[in-house]
Structure formats: C-alpha cells, structure tokens
C-alpha positions, -999 to 999 in steps of 0.1 A, spaced: 216 132 -54 201 100 -69 233 81 -62 233 93 -26 197 80 -22 207 45 -35 235 44 -9 210 47 19 199 12 12 166 -7 9 137 -16 31 126 -53 31 89 -58 36 88 -93 50 50 -96 46 51 -91 8 87 -104 4 97 -73 -16 124 -47 -13 119 -9 -16 144 20 -17 144 37 17 146 71 -1 133 74 -37 133 106 -57 110 110 -87 108 141 -109 77 159 -121 85 148 -156 86 111 -145 52 116 -128 37 131 -159 50 101 -179 31 78 -155 59 66 -132 51 64 -95 71 59 -63 75 23 -54 60 20 -19 43 -9 0 6 -6 -1 -22 -25 15 -38 -30 -19 -12 -56 -28 -25 -81 -2 -59 -91 9 -57 -91 47 -94 -83 55 -121 -107 45 -151 -93 28 -181 -88 50 -210 -111 44 -245 -99 44 -264 -112 74 -301 -113 75 -316 -88 100 -334 -108 126 -353 -102 158 -322 -97 178 -314 -64 160 -338 -36 166 -344 -5 146 -320 25 150 -347 51 150 
C-alpha cells in the first residue's frame, strides 16, 4: 500500500517551493513516536502582517 501511494506522485507548492506526497500514510505507531504527516501549512509563511495598536480617537465612538 505504501508503494502504491508513492506511485501517485507529489504535489508542488509553488508558494513555499516544496513538494509533498499527494497521498501519505502514517501508522498509529509512527504518530506515537512523534512523526507527523507532511502537509503545507500557513504557519510556514507569514502572509498577514501583525495588527498595530491604534489610539482610539474622537472618530471612534463607544460600542455601548
């Protein structure tokens, strides 16, 4: 079954310039040993800027 999964091929994530298996099988034993499935995540890149605190001025009223 593992060999068949490798035959399916890989997915190329152009944004992170990295390849991932299209199908990956991981056993419970491997999970318990700390291994994880290799998937693209948004944690690998910082797309969103951190919000900056803006002083509340007269233009913004109270909510309640």
